PAZAPA-4460 file (N, C-alpha, C; in steps of 0.05 Angstrom, whole numbers, plus 32768, in hexadecimal, padded with zeros to 4 digits):
% residues 58
    n_x    n_y    n_z   ca_x   ca_y   ca_z    c_x    c_y    c_z   seq   type   mol
   83BA   8145   7EBB   83AC   8157   7EC8   83A7   8173   7EB5     1      M     A
   838E   817A   7EB4   8385   8190   7EA2   8394   81AB   7EAC     2      P     A
   839E   81BE   7E9B   83A9   81D8   7EA5   838B   81EE   7EA6     3      D     A
   8386   81EE   7EC2   8371   8204   7EC6   837C   821D   7ED2     4      I     A
   8374   8230   7EC0   8382   824C   7EC4   837B   8254   7EE5     5      P     A
   838C   825E   7EF3   838D   8267   7F12   8372   8279   7F12     6      A     A
   836D   8288   7F00   8357   82A2   7F08   833D   8291   7F06     7      E     A
   8339   827A   7EFA   8321   826A   7EF5   831D   825B   7F11     8      T     A
   8334   8257   7F22   8335   8248   7F39   832C   825C   7F55     9      L     A
   8330   8277   7F4C   832B   8288   7F64   830D   8290   7F68    10      K     A
   8308   828F   7F81   82EA   8291   7F8A   82DD   82AC   7F7A    11      P     A
   82C6   82A7   7F76   82B4   82C1   7F6D   82B1   82D3   7F88    12      C     A
   82B4   82E8   7F89   82AC   82FB   7F9F   828D   82FB   7FAA    13      P     A
   8288   82F8   7FBF   826A   82F8   7FC9   826B   8311   7FDC    14      V     A
   8259   8320   7FD5   8251   833A   7FE5   824B   8333   8003    15      S     A
   8258   8346   800E   824A   8342   802E   823C   8360   803A    16      D     A
   8231   8368   8021   8221   8381   8026   820E   8381   8037    17      R     A
   8209   8395   8050   81F6   8393   805F   81DC   83A0   8056    18      Q     A
   81C5   8394   805B   81AB   8399   8050   81A1   83AF   8063    19      V     A
   819B   83C5   805D   8182   83D2   8071   816E   83E1   805D    20      S     A
   816E   83E2   8046   8156   83E9   8037   8156   83D6   801D    21      T     A
   813C   83DD   8013   8136   83CA   7FF9   8149   83D0   7FE7    22      V     A
   8155   83E8   7FE2   8169   83ED   7FD2   8181   83DA   7FD0    23      K     A
   8186   83D9   7FEE   81A1   83C9   7FF7   819B   83AB   7FF2    24      D     A
   8182   83A4   7FF2   817E   838A   7FEF   817E   8384   7FCE    25      L     A
   8174   8397   7FBE   8178   8394   7FA5   8193   8391   7F97    26      A     A
   81A2   83A3   7FA1   81C0   83A4   7F9E   81C9   8388   7FA7    27      A     A
   81C8   837F   7FBC   81D2   8365   7FC8   81C5   834E   7FB6    28      L     A
   81B1   8351   7FAB   81A5   8337   7F9D   81B4   8336   7F80    29      A     A
   81BA   8350   7F77   81C8   8351   7F5D   81E7   834D   7F60    30      T     A
   81EF   8351   7F77   820C   834A   7F7C   820E   832C   7F7E    31      E     A
   81FA   831E   7F8E   81FA   8301   7F90   81F7   82F5   7F73    32      H     A
   81E3   82FD   7F5F   81E2   82F2   7F48   81FA   82F2   7F39    33      L     A
   820A   830A   7F3A   8223   830D   7F2B   8235   82F7   7F37    34      R     A
   8237   82F2   7F4D   8247   82E1   7F57   8241   82C5   7F4C    35      A     A
   8226   82BC   7F4D   821F   82A4   7F41   8226   82A1   7F24    36      A     A
   8225   82B4   7F17   822B   82B6   7EFC   824A   82B5   7EF7    37      E     A
   8256   82C1   7F09   8278   82B9   7F06   827E   829D   7F10    38      C     A
   8270   8294   7F24   8275   8277   7F2B   826C   8261   7F15    39      A     A
   8255   8265   7F0C   8249   8258   7EF2   825C   8258   7ED9    40      N     A
   826B   826C   7ED7   8279   8272   7EBF   8296   8263   7EC6    41      G     A
   82A0   8264   7ED9   82B5   8253   7EE5   82B2   8238   7EE1    42      K     A
   829D   822C   7EE7   8294   8214   7EE7   8292   8209   7ECA    43      L     A
   8286   821A   7EB9   8289   8216   7E9C   829C   8216   7E90    44      K     A
   82B2   8225   7E97   82CD   8226   7E8B   82DA   8211   7E92    45      A     A
   82D7   8207   7EAF   82E8   81EE   7EB8   82DA   81D1   7EA8    46      I     A
   82C4   81D3   7EA4   82B5   81BA   7E96   82BF   81BE   7E7A    47      K     A
   82C2   81D1   7E6D   82D0   81D6   7E4F   82EC   81C9   7E53    48      N     A
   82FC   81D0   7E64   8319   81CA   7E67   8317   81AA   7E6B    49      I     A
   8304   81A0   7E7E   8305   8182   7E80   82FB   8176   7E6A    50      L     A
   82E7   817F   7E5D   82DC   8174   7E43   82F6   8172   7E2C    51      D     A
   8300   8187   7E2A   8318   8184   7E17   832F   8172   7E1D    52      R     A
   8332   8172   7E33   8349   815E   7E44   833E   813F   7E3B    53      E     A
   8328   813D   7E3F   8317   811E   7E3D   831C   8119   7E1F    54      K     A
   8313   812C   7E0C   830F   8129   7DEF   8330   8128   7DE9    55      T     A
   8345   8133   7DF1   835D   8133   7DE5   836C   8117   7DF3    56      N     A
   8362   810C   7E07   8371   80F5   7E13   8360   80DD   7E0A    57      G     A
   834B   80E1   7DFD   833D   80C8   7DF1   8349   80BD   7DD8    58      A     A
***
């Protein structure tokens, strides 16, 4: 089983900001974009670990 760092397996924070203005909506959209970037980065890291494991095990 590959060694995946614990931090990589922690969920990315998702904002629960309440929206009452356009400025709030823009901030929420930015926060959600950051959460998606965080999640995608963790998926990429896990893929790299699994690819290395596959290469080393072959």
